[in-house]
Backbone as CSV, one residue per row, in Angstrom:
resi,resn,N_x,N_y,N_z,CA_x,CA_y,CA_z,C_x,C_y,C_z
1,UNK,-18.374,-23.352,-11.934,-17.152,-22.914,-11.837,-15.654,-22.879,-12.367
2,UNK,-15.220,-24.062,-13.286,-14.087,-23.733,-14.099,-13.891,-22.861,-15.538
3,UNK,-14.984,-22.369,-15.316,-14.760,-21.120,-16.763,-14.330,-20.548,-15.975
4,UNK,-14.680,-19.534,-15.286,-14.663,-19.235,-14.471,-12.565,-18.548,-13.210
5,UNK,-12.744,-19.882,-13.369,-10.953,-20.789,-12.178,-9.672,-20.310,-13.836
6,UNK,-10.487,-20.564,-15.263,-9.629,-20.911,-15.963,-9.565,-19.647,-16.618
7,UNK,-10.366,-18.711,-16.073,-10.404,-16.955,-16.503,-8.733,-16.226,-15.525
8,UNK,-10.276,-16.407,-14.760,-9.227,-15.438,-13.305,-7.333,-15.580,-13.985
9,UNK,-7.126,-17.221,-13.813,-5.991,-18.051,-13.737,-5.156,-17.825,-14.716
10,UNK,-6.744,-17.489,-16.051,-5.108,-16.713,-17.193,-5.278,-15.452,-16.944
11,UNK,-5.864,-14.561,-17.077,-5.516,-12.750,-16.105,-4.508,-12.785,-16.025
12,UNK,-4.029,-13.973,-14.526,-3.221,-13.758,-13.391,-2.105,-14.259,-14.362
13,UNK,-1.611,-15.531,-15.400,-0.629,-15.598,-15.549,-0.144,-14.407,-16.866
14,UNK,-1.667,-14.119,-17.172,-0.696,-12.379,-18.249,-0.416,-11.716,-17.540
15,UNK,-1.339,-11.099,-16.560,-0.389,-9.910,-15.584,1.303,-10.630,-15.499
16,UNK,1.279,-12.365,-15.041,2.278,-11.885,-14.470,3.876,-11.831,-15.872
17,UNK,3.464,-12.245,-17.352,4.513,-12.181,-18.371,4.207,-10.556,-17.977
18,UNK,3.513,-9.751,-18.056,3.522,-8.970,-19.095,4.031,-8.181,-17.650
19,UNK,3.814,-8.603,-15.582,4.907,-7.613,-14.971,6.717,-8.031,-15.036
20,UNK,6.815,-9.489,-15.910,8.150,-9.265,-15.817,8.631,-8.669,-16.809
21,UNK,8.203,-8.611,-18.206,8.676,-7.982,-19.401,8.560,-6.500,-18.636
22,UNK,7.660,-5.574,-18.330,7.445,-3.971,-18.140,8.902,-3.883,-16.600
23,UNK,9.071,-4.927,-15.647,10.208,-4.956,-14.855,10.737,-4.552,-15.377
24,UNK,11.832,-5.007,-16.861,13.262,-5.349,-17.231,12.979,-3.632,-18.159
25,UNK,11.486,-3.559,-18.968,12.315,-2.645,-19.603,11.551,-0.655,-19.293
26,UNK,10.651,-1.193,-18.329,9.973,-0.163,-17.841,10.449,0.531,-16.870
27,UNK,12.018,0.302,-16.416,12.956,0.537,-15.154,11.671,0.644,-14.264
28,UNK,10.244,0.704,-13.532,9.499,2.055,-13.338,8.774,0.791,-12.475
29,UNK,9.437,1.377,-11.102,9.016,0.846,-9.912,7.206,0.325,-9.665
30,UNK,6.637,1.378,-9.468,5.534,1.675,-8.967,4.268,0.966,-10.255
31,UNK,4.354,0.538,-11.698,3.560,0.145,-12.286,4.108,-0.824,-11.752
32,UNK,5.115,-1.498,-12.105,5.401,-3.012,-11.538,4.754,-4.124,-10.657
33,UNK,4.481,-2.881,-9.707,4.399,-3.481,-8.250,2.484,-3.409,-8.563
34,UNK,1.961,-2.591,-8.864,1.136,-2.483,-9.400,0.078,-3.422,-10.189
35,UNK,1.029,-3.879,-10.811,1.129,-4.732,-12.032,0.370,-6.052,-11.227
36,UNK,2.068,-6.497,-10.055,2.038,-7.367,-9.630,1.329,-7.633,-8.431
37,UNK,0.635,-6.800,-8.026,-0.809,-6.810,-7.573,-2.252,-7.207,-8.345
38,UNK,-2.316,-6.900,-9.392,-3.194,-7.196,-10.210,-3.322,-9.050,-10.580
39,UNK,-1.204,-9.413,-10.110,-2.095,-10.767,-11.241,-2.001,-11.251,-9.776
40,UNK,-1.727,-10.939,-8.692,-2.274,-11.443,-7.468,-3.402,-11.203,-7.450
41,UNK,-4.184,-10.186,-7.311,-5.828,-10.698,-7.629,-6.784,-11.135,-8.637
42,UNK,-6.059,-11.853,-9.115,-6.286,-12.977,-10.227,-6.641,-13.916,-9.940
43,UNK,-5.796,-14.829,-9.577,-4.448,-15.837,-8.689,-5.638,-16.168,-7.979
44,UNK,-6.072,-15.713,-6.293,-6.134,-15.620,-5.995,-7.548,-15.953,-5.935
45,UNK,-8.427,-15.371,-6.146,-9.690,-15.321,-6.231,-10.351,-18.105,-7.240
46,UNK,-9.603,-16.616,-8.605,-9.089,-18.205,-8.981,-7.911,-19.655,-8.958
47,UNK,-7.473,-19.613,-8.169,-7.123,-20.403,-7.001,-8.280,-21.636,-6.067
48,UNK,-9.047,-20.022,-5.969,-10.285,-20.437,-5.248,-10.656,-21.933,-5.770
49,UNK,-11.469,-20.671,-6.774,-12.809,-21.179,-7.496,-12.137,-23.046,-8.774
50,UNK,-11.081,-22.612,-9.030,-10.668,-23.641,-9.015,-10.610,-24.413,-8.046
51,UNK,-10.033,-24.551,-7.050,-10.423,-24.900,-5.847,-11.088,-26.196,-6.359
52,UNK,-12.630,-25.659,-5.593,-14.283,-25.818,-5.404,-14.758,-26.303,-6.382
53,UNK,-13.893,-26.110,-7.658,-14.790,-26.639,-8.696,-14.327,-28.702,-9.075
54,UNK,-12.757,-28.731,-8.198,-12.663,-29.488,-7.906,-13.290,-30.857,-6.925
55,UNK,-14.073,-29.893,-6.196,-14.992,-30.868,-6.006,-15.875,-30.649,-5.095
56,UNK,-16.566,-29.990,-6.737,-18.430,-29.828,-5.993,-18.550,-30.620,-7.269
57,UNK,-19.933,-31.159,-7.349,-20.527,-31.500,-8.970,-20.424,-30.004,-10.162
58,UNK,-20.078,-30.713,-11.429,-20.253,-30.185,-12.145,-22.278,-29.384,-11.802
59,UNK,-21.749,-27.722,-12.470,-22.915,-26.764,-12.021,-23.086,-27.211,-13.975
60,UNK,-25.117,-26.681,-14.418,-25.144,-26.366,-15.727,-24.942,-26.308,-16.180
61,UNK,-23.849,-24.916,-15.935,-23.259,-23.982,-17.032,-22.342,-24.045,-17.710
62,UNK,-21.668,-25.538,-16.822,-20.013,-26.032,-16.824,-20.230,-27.423,-17.725
63,UNK,-21.736,-27.581,-18.634,-21.054,-29.068,-19.094,-21.844,-28.212,-20.766
64,UNK,-20.972,-28.322,-21.703,-21.224,-28.009,-23.113,-22.094,-28.213,-23.647
65,UNK,-22.740,-29.491,-23.178,-23.968,-30.638,-23.910,-25.585,-29.998,-23.124
66,UNK,-25.149,-29.346,-21.674,-26.449,-28.890,-21.028,-27.457,-28.626,-22.243
67,UNK,-29.395,-28.427,-21.558,-30.025,-27.292,-22.563,-29.960,-26.498,-21.599
68,UNK,-31.275,-25.751,-22.135,-32.116,-24.484,-21.169,-32.359,-24.824,-20.236
69,UNK,-33.298,-26.111,-20.351,-34.538,-27.008,-19.413,-33.779,-26.859,-18.218
70,UNK,-32.140,-27.386,-18.231,-31.743,-28.155,-17.037,-32.295,-26.970,-16.450
71,UNK,-30.624,-26.148,-16.577,-31.446,-24.649,-15.779,-32.018,-24.126,-15.418
72,UNK,-33.049,-24.464,-16.053,-34.432,-22.981,-14.654,-34.895,-23.883,-13.872
73,UNK,-35.506,-23.636,-12.849,-35.646,-23.536,-11.492,-35.089,-22.652,-11.016
74,UNK,-34.910,-22.330,-9.680,-34.585,-21.547,-8.327,-32.675,-21.858,-9.048
75,UNK,-31.988,-20.880,-9.005,-31.136,-20.429,-9.091,-29.886,-20.111,-7.876
76,UNK,-30.954,-19.544,-7.244,-30.008,-19.275,-5.734,-31.156,-18.894,-4.705
77,UNK,-30.264,-18.321,-3.895,-31.306,-17.081,-2.602,-30.178,-15.701,-2.649
78,UNK,-30.602,-14.879,-2.365,-30.177,-13.126,-1.802,-30.279,-13.643,-0.910
79,UNK,-29.458,-12.230,0.351,-28.840,-11.817,0.900,-30.564,-10.773,1.482
80,UNK,-31.272,-10.449,2.090,-31.707,-9.655,2.396,-31.119,-7.848,2.797
81,UNK,-31.950,-6.988,2.574,-31.348,-5.691,2.818,-30.630,-5.161,4.385
82,UNK,-29.246,-4.855,4.076,-28.824,-4.268,5.690,-28.243,-3.490,6.549
83,UNK,-28.044,-3.227,7.517,-27.118,-1.668,7.488,-25.917,-2.355,8.060
84,UNK,-25.327,-3.744,7.997,-24.058,-3.848,8.591,-22.978,-3.210,7.545
85,UNK,-22.654,-3.623,6.868,-22.397,-4.108,5.053,-21.728,-2.281,5.884
86,UNK,-22.650,-1.421,5.673,-22.327,0.727,6.020,-22.164,1.128,6.995
87,UNK,-22.060,-0.256,8.445,-21.481,0.115,8.650,-20.085,-0.221,9.011
88,UNK,-20.253,-1.765,8.637,-18.575,-1.241,8.742,-18.155,-0.934,7.998
89,UNK,-18.450,-0.317,6.350,-17.828,0.861,5.482,-18.215,2.179,6.748
90,UNK,-18.256,2.316,7.152,-18.069,3.402,8.007,-16.990,3.290,9.199
91,UNK,-16.881,2.295,9.462,-15.778,1.379,10.554,-14.626,1.946,10.355
92,UNK,-14.108,1.072,8.967,-13.370,1.487,7.873,-12.561,1.992,7.644
93,UNK,-13.684,3.768,7.420,-13.775,5.047,6.772,-13.409,6.077,8.656
94,UNK,-13.481,5.690,9.573,-12.848,6.230,10.608,-11.298,5.735,10.589
95,UNK,-11.366,4.267,10.700,-10.101,3.837,10.672,-8.619,4.230,9.582
96,UNK,-9.266,4.725,9.142,-8.240,5.556,7.955,-8.051,6.634,8.764
97,UNK,-9.491,7.425,9.111,-9.345,8.768,9.159,-8.688,9.034,10.590
98,UNK,-8.052,7.586,11.468,-7.224,8.342,12.028,-5.964,8.021,12.051
99,UNK,-5.602,7.272,10.363,-4.160,7.450,10.235,-3.984,8.428,9.793
100,UNK,-4.949,9.700,9.345,-4.797,10.871,9.103,-4.360,12.244,10.230
101,UNK,-6.019,12.430,10.072,-6.201,13.083,12.022,-5.392,12.903,12.843
102,UNK,-5.676,11.013,13.421,-5.443,11.338,14.517,-5.588,9.757,14.989
103,UNK,-5.002,9.275,15.897,-5.735,8.528,16.758,-7.019,8.252,17.391
104,UNK,-7.630,9.059,17.401,-8.482,9.739,18.555,-10.128,8.985,17.682
105,UNK,-9.426,8.950,16.784,-11.056,7.892,15.102,-10.416,6.756,16.004
106,UNK,-9.330,6.162,16.063,-9.037,4.435,15.605,-10.315,3.674,16.662
107,UNK,-10.213,4.992,18.405,-11.523,3.736,18.733,-12.837,3.694,18.326
108,UNK,-13.982,5.095,17.646,-15.010,5.002,17.315,-14.845,4.082,15.800
109,UNK,-13.482,4.666,15.222,-13.472,3.154,13.664,-13.659,1.020,14.308
110,UNK,-12.651,0.862,15.541,-13.264,-0.181,15.586,-13.784,-1.182,16.246
111,UNK,-14.503,0.100,17.135,-16.107,-0.245,17.872,-17.323,0.076,16.948
112,UNK,-17.291,0.689,15.626,-17.828,0.376,14.696,-17.459,-1.793,14.333
113,UNK,-16.619,-0.997,13.402,-16.027,-2.305,12.833,-16.360,-3.013,13.167
114,UNK,-16.074,-3.594,14.700,-16.491,-5.166,15.155,-18.266,-4.948,15.496
115,UNK,-19.181,-3.946,16.218,-20.477,-4.277,16.287,-21.002,-4.821,15.006
116,UNK,-20.057,-4.220,13.898,-21.089,-4.587,12.346,-20.200,-6.024,12.181
117,UNK,-19.086,-6.847,12.701,-18.865,-8.005,12.635,-19.738,-8.360,13.399
118,UNK,-20.138,-8.952,14.023,-21.318,-8.736,15.009,-21.887,-8.948,14.311
119,UNK,-22.559,-7.759,14.703,-24.485,-7.424,14.081,-24.883,-8.827,13.229
120,UNK,-23.616,-8.007,11.777,-23.489,-9.149,10.493,-23.861,-10.140,10.603
121,UNK,-23.031,-10.992,11.591,-22.895,-12.584,11.594,-23.906,-12.442,11.959
122,UNK,-24.340,-12.231,13.339,-25.714,-12.900,14.573,-26.508,-11.994,12.843
123,UNK,-26.494,-11.345,12.165,-27.997,-11.308,11.392,-27.610,-12.440,9.853
124,UNK,-27.288,-12.733,9.909,-26.608,-14.008,9.162,-27.031,-15.393,9.562
125,UNK,-27.306,-15.488,10.793,-26.962,-16.722,11.257,-28.426,-17.141,11.847
126,UNK,-29.268,-16.164,12.060,-31.449,-16.357,12.130,-31.894,-15.910,11.394
127,UNK,-31.156,-15.177,9.496,-31.856,-15.195,8.922,-32.093,-13.800,7.828
128,UNK,-31.594,-12.603,8.708,-32.110,-11.249,8.729,-33.283,-11.080,9.297
129,UNK,-33.910,-9.838,8.873,-35.766,-9.068,9.194,-37.185,-10.027,8.441
130,UNK,-36.898,-9.498,7.080,-37.490,-9.895,6.441,-38.848,-11.171,5.924
């Protein structure tokens, strides 16, 4: 995690320097706001990875003297297929439609989103269907 943290924090620092230069020389607000958002989007996971990299034991990938045999074996598990991300996306889609076409789209949108959050949480706790 240290490598990922260094990469993201470095990118965030780069965007921070560039947004400062762009703000003073460009005299344009939209680009500055977007670069500032890019800086924040780098600092958010970068600081999270850095926080966790200091609290967990080093991974094989973080050790420069590690051999290939040390990284062999089961790396991790992946979740099974699920309908809940699609349901959550459709709920978010209806919420956005409510902003454009009318407030009545908000009811099914929030209903789908809440249903997807409960369903995904329940599925994650019991382990899925496969």
